[in-house]
C-alpha positions as CSV (number, residue, x, y, z in Angstrom):
1,X,57.2,111.9,116.4
2,X,60.3,113.8,115.2
3,X,59.8,115.8,112.0
4,X,62.2,114.9,109.1
5,X,65.3,117.1,109.2
6,X,66.3,119.2,106.2
7,X,70.0,119.4,106.2
8,X,70.1,122.1,103.5
9,X,68.7,124.4,106.2
10,X,71.1,123.7,109.0
11,X,74.1,125.8,109.8
12,X,77.2,125.3,107.6
13,X,79.3,124.4,110.7
14,X,76.8,121.7,111.7
15,X,76.9,120.3,108.1
16,X,80.7,120.2,108.3
17,X,80.5,118.3,111.6
18,X,78.0,115.8,110.1
19,X,80.3,115.2,107.2
20,X,83.2,114.5,109.6
21,X,81.1,112.2,111.7
22,X,80.1,110.2,108.6
23,X,83.7,109.9,107.6
24,X,84.5,108.6,111.1
25,X,81.8,105.9,111.4
26,X,80.3,105.4,107.9
27,X,77.4,107.4,106.6
28,X,74.6,104.9,107.5
29,X,75.6,105.1,111.2
30,X,74.9,108.9,111.4
31,X,71.1,109.3,111.7
32,X,69.4,112.6,111.1
33,X,66.2,111.6,109.4
34,X,62.9,110.0,110.5
35,X,61.7,109.0,114.0
36,X,64.6,109.2,116.5
37,X,62.4,109.0,119.6
38,X,64.0,105.7,120.7
39,X,67.1,107.8,121.5
40,X,65.5,111.3,122.2
41,X,62.9,110.2,124.8
42,X,63.8,108.8,128.1
43,X,62.5,105.5,129.5
44,X,59.9,107.3,131.8
45,X,58.8,109.4,128.8
46,X,59.4,112.5,131.0
47,X,62.3,114.1,129.1
48,X,62.1,114.7,125.3
49,X,65.0,116.2,123.4
50,X,66.2,116.8,119.9
51,X,69.7,115.7,118.8
52,X,71.7,117.1,115.9
53,X,72.2,113.5,115.0
54,X,72.5,110.0,116.5
55,X,76.0,108.5,115.9
56,X,76.5,104.7,116.3
57,X,80.2,103.8,116.4
58,X,81.3,100.2,116.1
59,X,84.5,100.3,118.2
60,X,86.6,102.4,120.5
61,X,88.7,104.0,117.7
62,X,85.5,105.2,116.0
63,X,84.3,106.6,119.4
64,X,87.6,108.5,119.7
65,X,87.2,109.8,116.1
66,X,83.7,111.0,116.9
67,X,84.8,112.7,120.1
68,X,87.7,114.5,118.3
69,X,85.4,115.8,115.6
70,X,82.9,117.1,118.2
71,X,85.8,118.7,120.2
72,X,87.0,120.5,117.0
73,X,83.5,122.0,116.5
74,X,82.7,122.5,120.2
75,X,79.7,120.2,119.9
76,X,78.3,118.6,123.1
77,X,78.1,114.8,123.3
78,X,75.4,112.8,125.2
79,X,76.4,109.2,125.6
80,X,73.7,106.6,125.7
81,X,73.6,102.8,126.3
82,X,70.2,101.1,126.6
83,X,68.4,104.4,127.5
84,X,66.9,102.8,130.7
85,X,68.0,105.6,133.0
86,X,65.5,107.2,135.4
87,X,66.9,110.7,135.9
88,X,67.0,112.1,132.4
89,X,70.8,111.9,132.1
90,X,71.1,110.1,128.7
91,X,68.8,112.0,126.3
92,X,69.7,115.3,124.5
93,X,68.3,118.6,125.4
94,X,65.9,120.4,123.0
95,X,68.5,122.6,121.3
96,X,69.0,120.3,118.3
97,X,72.8,120.9,118.6
98,X,73.9,117.9,120.8
99,X,75.4,114.7,119.3
100,X,73.7,111.6,120.7
101,X,76.5,108.9,120.9
102,X,74.8,105.5,121.0
103,X,77.1,102.6,122.0
104,X,74.5,99.9,121.3
105,X,76.6,98.5,118.4
106,X,79.6,98.0,120.7
107,X,78.5,94.7,122.3
108,X,81.4,92.3,122.0
109,X,82.5,89.9,124.7
110,X,86.3,90.6,124.5
111,X,87.8,88.1,126.9
112,X,86.7,85.8,129.7
113,X,89.6,84.7,132.0
114,X,88.3,81.8,134.1
115,X,91.3,81.5,136.3
116,X,91.4,85.2,137.1
117,X,87.6,85.4,137.5
118,X,87.3,88.3,135.1
119,X,85.2,89.2,132.0
120,X,86.1,92.0,129.6
121,X,83.4,93.5,127.5
122,X,82.5,96.4,125.2
123,X,80.5,99.1,127.0
124,X,77.4,98.5,124.8
125,X,77.2,94.8,125.9
126,X,73.8,94.1,127.6
127,X,74.0,93.3,131.2
128,X,72.1,90.1,130.5
129,X,74.7,89.2,127.8
130,X,77.5,89.6,130.3
131,X,75.6,87.5,132.9
132,X,75.1,84.7,130.3
133,X,78.7,84.8,129.2
134,X,79.8,84.2,132.8
135,X,77.1,81.6,133.4
136,X,78.2,79.6,130.3
137,X,81.6,79.1,132.0
138,X,80.1,78.2,135.4
139,X,80.7,81.6,136.8
140,X,78.5,84.5,138.1
141,X,78.4,88.2,137.3
142,X,76.1,89.2,140.2
143,X,74.8,92.6,139.1
144,X,71.1,92.1,138.8
145,X,68.5,94.7,137.7
146,X,65.0,94.6,136.4
147,X,66.2,96.2,133.2
148,X,69.1,93.7,132.6
149,X,67.7,92.7,129.2
150,X,68.0,96.2,127.9
151,X,70.6,98.1,130.0
152,X,74.2,98.1,129.0
153,X,77.4,97.6,131.0
154,X,78.6,101.1,130.2
155,X,75.4,102.6,131.4
156,X,75.5,100.6,134.7
157,X,79.0,101.8,135.3
158,X,78.4,105.4,134.3
159,X,75.6,105.5,136.9
160,X,77.1,103.1,139.4
161,X,74.0,101.0,139.3
162,X,72.9,99.0,142.4
163,X,70.2,96.4,142.1
164,X,69.1,93.5,144.2
165,X,72.4,91.9,145.3
166,X,74.3,95.0,146.6
167,X,74.0,93.5,150.1
168,X,76.4,90.7,149.2
169,X,78.4,91.9,146.1
170,X,78.3,95.7,146.1
171,X,77.4,98.3,143.5
172,X,78.6,98.3,139.9
173,X,81.8,100.1,141.1
174,X,82.7,97.1,143.4
175,X,82.2,94.7,140.4
176,X,84.6,96.6,138.0
177,X,88.3,96.1,138.0
178,X,89.3,98.1,134.9
179,X,88.0,100.6,132.3
180,X,88.7,101.8,128.8
181,X,87.7,105.4,128.4
182,X,87.7,108.0,125.6
183,X,88.6,111.4,127.1
184,X,87.0,114.7,126.2
185,X,89.7,115.5,123.7
186,X,89.4,112.1,122.0
187,X,92.4,110.3,123.6
188,X,92.0,106.6,124.7
189,X,92.8,105.7,128.2
190,X,93.4,101.9,128.4
191,X,92.8,101.0,132.0
192,X,91.6,97.5,131.3
193,X,93.2,95.0,133.6
194,X,92.1,92.2,135.9
195,X,94.1,93.3,139.0
196,X,92.6,93.3,142.4
197,X,95.5,95.5,143.6
198,X,96.9,98.4,141.7
199,X,98.1,101.2,144.1
200,X,99.7,103.5,141.6
201,X,98.2,106.9,142.2
202,X,94.7,108.3,141.9
203,X,92.0,105.7,141.1
204,X,90.8,107.0,137.7
205,X,88.5,104.0,137.4
206,X,86.5,105.0,140.4
207,X,86.4,108.6,139.3
208,X,84.9,107.7,136.0
209,X,82.4,105.2,137.4
210,X,79.3,107.2,138.5
211,X,80.3,110.3,136.5
212,X,77.2,109.9,134.2
213,X,79.1,110.6,131.0
214,X,80.3,114.1,132.2
215,X,84.1,113.3,132.3
216,X,84.5,110.9,129.3
217,X,83.0,108.0,127.4
218,X,83.3,104.5,128.9
219,X,84.0,102.1,126.0
220,X,85.0,98.9,127.7
221,X,85.2,97.3,131.1
222,X,86.8,94.4,132.9
223,X,84.3,92.9,135.4
224,X,84.8,90.8,138.5
225,X,83.3,87.3,138.5
226,X,82.4,84.8,141.2
227,X,81.9,81.1,141.3
228,X,78.3,80.0,140.8
229,X,76.6,79.1,144.0
230,X,75.5,75.5,144.4
231,X,72.0,76.6,145.3
232,X,69.9,79.8,145.4
233,X,66.8,79.8,147.7
234,X,64.1,82.4,147.8
235,X,61.5,83.1,150.5
236,X,58.8,85.7,151.3
237,X,57.8,86.8,154.8
238,X,55.1,89.0,156.1
239,X,56.1,91.5,158.8
240,X,53.7,93.6,160.9
241,X,55.9,96.7,160.8
242,X,59.0,98.0,159.1
243,X,60.9,97.8,162.4
244,X,60.1,94.1,162.4
245,X,61.6,93.8,158.9
246,X,64.8,95.4,160.1
247,X,64.9,93.0,163.0
248,X,64.4,90.1,160.5
249,X,67.3,91.5,158.5
250,X,69.5,91.4,161.6
251,X,68.6,87.8,162.3
252,X,69.2,86.8,158.6
253,X,72.7,88.4,158.6
254,X,73.6,86.6,161.8
255,X,72.4,83.2,160.6
256,X,73.2,83.3,156.9
257,X,76.3,85.5,156.9
258,X,77.6,86.1,153.3
259,X,75.0,83.7,152.0
260,X,72.4,86.4,152.3
261,X,72.4,87.9,148.8
262,X,69.0,89.7,148.7
263,X,66.7,91.4,151.2
264,X,63.9,93.4,149.6
265,X,61.0,95.1,151.3
266,X,57.6,96.1,149.8
267,X,54.8,97.9,151.5
268,X,51.1,96.9,151.0
269,X,50.4,99.7,148.6
270,X,53.2,98.7,146.2
271,X,52.0,95.1,146.1
272,X,48.3,96.2,145.7
273,X,49.3,98.1,142.5
274,X,51.0,94.9,141.2
275,X,47.9,92.8,141.9
276,X,45.7,95.4,140.2
277,X,47.7,95.7,137.0
278,X,49.1,92.2,136.8
279,X,46.3,90.0,138.3
280,X,47.6,86.8,136.8
281,X,50.7,86.9,139.1
282,X,50.8,84.4,141.9
283,X,50.9,85.9,145.4
284,X,52.4,83.4,147.9
285,X,51.2,85.4,151.0
286,X,48.0,87.3,151.7
287,X,48.1,91.1,151.6
288,X,49.7,92.8,154.6
289,X,51.4,96.0,155.7
290,X,55.0,94.9,154.7
291,X,56.4,91.9,152.8
292,X,60.0,90.9,152.7
293,X,61.7,89.0,149.8
294,X,64.8,87.2,150.9
295,X,67.4,85.3,148.8
296,X,70.4,83.3,149.9
297,X,73.1,81.6,147.9
298,X,74.6,78.5,149.3
299,X,77.9,76.9,148.5
300,X,76.9,73.4,149.6
301,X,73.5,72.1,148.4
302,X,69.9,73.0,147.9
303,X,68.9,70.9,150.9
304,X,71.4,72.7,153.1
305,X,70.1,76.1,151.9
306,X,66.5,75.0,152.5
307,X,67.3,74.0,156.0
308,X,69.0,77.3,156.8
309,X,66.1,79.3,155.5
310,X,63.5,77.2,157.4
311,X,65.5,77.5,160.6
312,X,65.7,81.3,160.2
313,X,62.0,81.7,159.5
314,X,61.0,79.5,162.4
315,X,63.1,81.6,164.7
316,X,61.6,84.8,163.3
317,X,58.1,83.4,163.9
318,X,58.9,82.7,167.5
319,X,60.5,86.2,167.8
320,X,57.4,87.8,166.4
321,X,59.1,89.8,163.7
322,X,57.2,87.8,161.0
323,X,53.6,86.5,161.0
324,X,53.7,84.3,157.9
325,X,56.3,83.0,155.4
326,X,56.7,80.9,152.3
327,X,59.8,79.3,150.9
328,X,60.1,78.7,147.2
329,X,60.1,75.0,146.4
330,X,61.2,75.4,142.8
331,X,62.8,77.8,140.3
332,X,59.4,78.6,139.0
333,X,58.2,79.7,142.5
334,X,61.3,81.7,143.0
335,X,60.8,83.5,139.7
336,X,57.2,84.2,140.6
337,X,58.3,85.9,143.9
338,X,60.8,88.0,142.1
339,X,58.2,89.0,139.4
340,X,56.1,90.5,142.2
341,X,59.0,92.7,143.3
342,X,60.1,93.6,139.8
343,X,56.6,94.3,138.7
344,X,56.2,97.3,141.1
345,X,57.9,99.9,138.8
346,X,55.8,98.6,135.8
347,X,52.6,98.7,137.9
348,X,53.4,102.3,138.9
349,X,54.0,103.3,135.3
350,X,50.6,101.8,134.4
351,X,49.0,103.6,137.2
352,X,50.3,107.0,136.0
353,X,53.1,109.5,136.6
354,X,54.4,109.5,140.1
355,X,57.0,111.4,142.2
356,X,60.0,109.1,142.5
357,X,62.6,109.1,145.2
358,X,65.7,106.8,145.1
359,X,67.1,107.5,148.5
360,X,69.5,105.9,151.0
361,X,69.2,106.0,154.8
362,X,71.2,104.0,157.4
363,X,69.3,100.8,157.9
364,X,68.9,101.4,161.6
365,X,67.1,104.7,160.9
366,X,64.8,103.6,158.1
367,X,61.7,102.8,160.3
368,X,61.9,106.3,161.9
369,X,62.4,108.0,158.6
370,X,59.4,106.2,157.0
371,X,57.2,106.9,160.0
372,X,58.1,110.6,160.1
373,X,57.8,111.1,156.3
374,X,54.6,109.1,155.9
375,X,52.9,111.2,158.6
376,X,54.1,114.5,157.1
377,X,53.0,113.6,153.6
378,X,49.5,112.4,154.7
379,X,49.1,115.6,156.7
380,X,50.1,117.8,153.8
381,X,48.3,115.8,151.0
382,X,45.4,113.8,152.4
383,X,44.7,110.6,150.4
384,X,48.2,110.5,148.8
385,X,49.5,106.9,148.1
386,X,53.0,106.1,149.3
387,X,54.6,103.3,147.2
388,X,57.5,102.2,149.3
389,X,59.8,99.4,148.3
390,X,63.4,98.6,147.7
391,X,66.7,97.2,148.9
392,X,66.3,97.2,152.7
393,X,69.5,95.2,153.1
394,X,71.7,98.1,151.9
395,X,69.4,101.0,153.1
396,X,68.1,102.0,149.6
397,X,64.4,102.7,149.4
398,X,62.3,103.7,146.3
399,X,60.0,106.0,148.3
400,X,57.5,107.0,145.6
401,X,54.5,109.2,145.9
402,X,51.4,108.4,143.8
403,X,48.4,110.8,143.4
404,X,45.3,110.0,145.5
405,X,42.7,107.8,143.7
406,X,40.7,109.8,141.2
407,X,43.3,112.6,140.9
408,X,44.9,113.0,137.5
409,X,48.5,111.8,137.9
410,X,50.0,114.4,135.6
411,X,48.2,117.3,137.4
412,X,49.3,116.0,140.8
413,X,52.9,115.8,139.6
414,X,52.9,119.3,138.2
415,X,51.3,120.9,141.3
416,X,53.1,119.0,144.1
417,X,56.4,117.6,142.9
418,X,58.6,120.4,144.3
419,X,56.8,120.5,147.6
420,X,56.9,116.7,148.0
421,X,60.6,116.5,147.0
422,X,61.6,119.2,149.5
423,X,59.7,117.4,152.3
424,X,61.1,113.9,151.5
425,X,64.7,115.1,150.9
426,X,64.7,117.2,154.1
427,X,63.7,114.2,156.0
428,X,66.3,112.0,154.3
429,X,69.1,114.5,155.3
430,X,67.7,114.7,158.8
431,X,68.1,111.0,159.1
432,X,71.7,111.0,157.7
433,X,70.9,109.8,154.2
434,X,71.4,110.6,150.5
435,X,69.0,111.9,147.9
436,X,70.3,109.5,145.3
437,X,71.2,105.9,146.1
438,X,71.6,104.1,142.7
439,X,69.9,106.1,139.9
440,X,72.2,109.0,139.7
441,X,71.6,112.8,139.4
442,X,71.1,113.4,135.7
443,X,68.7,116.4,135.1
444,X,66.0,115.3,137.6
445,X,68.1,115.9,140.7
446,X,70.6,118.5,139.6
447,X,69.1,121.3,141.8
448,X,68.7,118.9,144.7
449,X,72.4,118.1,144.5
450,X,73.2,121.8,144.9
451,X,70.9,122.1,147.8
452,X,71.9,119.0,149.7
453,X,75.6,118.3,148.8
454,X,78.4,119.9,150.8
455,X,79.7,123.1,149.1
456,X,83.2,121.8,149.5
457,X,82.3,118.6,147.7
458,X,80.6,120.6,144.9
459,X,83.7,122.7,144.6
460,X,85.9,119.7,144.2
461,X,83.5,118.1,141.7
462,X,83.5,121.2,139.6
463,X,87.3,121.4,139.7
464,X,87.5,117.8,138.4
465,X,85.0,118.6,135.7
466,X,86.9,121.6,134.6
467,X,90.2,119.7,134.5
468,X,89.0,116.7,132.5
469,X,86.4,118.5,130.3
470,X,87.5,122.1,130.1
471,X,85.2,122.9,127.1
472,X,82.2,121.3,128.8
473,X,81.2,119.1,125.9
474,X,80.7,115.8,127.9
475,X,77.0,115.6,128.8
476,X,76.7,119.3,129.8
477,X,73.9,120.2,132.1
478,X,73.7,116.8,133.7
479,X,74.8,116.1,137.3
480,X,76.5,119.5,137.7
């Protein structure tokens, strides 16, 4: 619990800044007293900071006024949406000098253009809110995350979030056509438009997406929509090996084409944790080494989609790449299958702290990577539990390491995190992969970025940072 602040004891410069911030957004929207842990502690409860204040602007002009005030005083700004990040990139440090800029009040749907298939929203709009706005008009915003009820559009863009439908629709970057951004000196760049083609120089939109708040503050976005599919079908299949799951993916792509919207994989350890911590969940298949969750979207009908899925799974049984399967016969059964997949991070949290890896490897190399890395970890740390799940369809695994049974999770993390990270990341790079697929860098992977990113790429990134944020006030200490 944060101790009540005593503004009479803070520096005069900070008091002047607080006065200017209150003038910019109204006094009640500048929080300094009471429990601010909702903003100062990250979702994993791993990083705890202390902000000078929490500022909650209501629109873009107020954000610009806040940024100009901070620029005049040289105060660092940490921008936050729903605080659902997993790498410590959206909470303040412990100095008590950083301004936490919460965009939660900026949650308006600005415009929905049905004919242009676009949706323009405030950055603080919840992902679920944007999905619903599109659905109400018979359209689809396909970004789908387990945290969609609490994460914001601005946060998904700042981190270039992925989710479960990247295989078909791409990351958040591919789903954004335009941005509105407040720069480090408090200017507003209005890049909101619904154009699919705009070839007029450097793509500033793509530069800001994935920059984790280090180059500016995203305040609005124009998103790409799609027609709603006529039917969505879900199935689960048990595969004897990870190589078999990759073979099933190849068959699914060939038979379903663009209709294949999701292809998730879960190892036996991951699902065992879900069964232990959420025993009321229905399991359509018995426990096995690997389970695949497939989803297809069909433009014709539910019957057509069901037929395609059944044909695929029958062929996969004959091929031997699956040994059992179940096709959801209702929306309730489909939701139950997805709850198993989405329950894995929650089950891990209930089990205790773990060493998380959000990595990408070419799909063709994933079986070899997992076989090699599993063996190395078991040899180095006997009894360790490997919780491996994720988006096999686009090569993104959440390759997490849990302490052996009976070993205190916090002690295991403190003693072995650096060693485990080095082993996993070295293997990722040896197999042509990336140490961050969809969660970003934040604080958690800052040193890993220096070790594994090309020196030329780092030099270019630092040059961009220096040009757009010369005083280093935009989320300093994160990413770079």
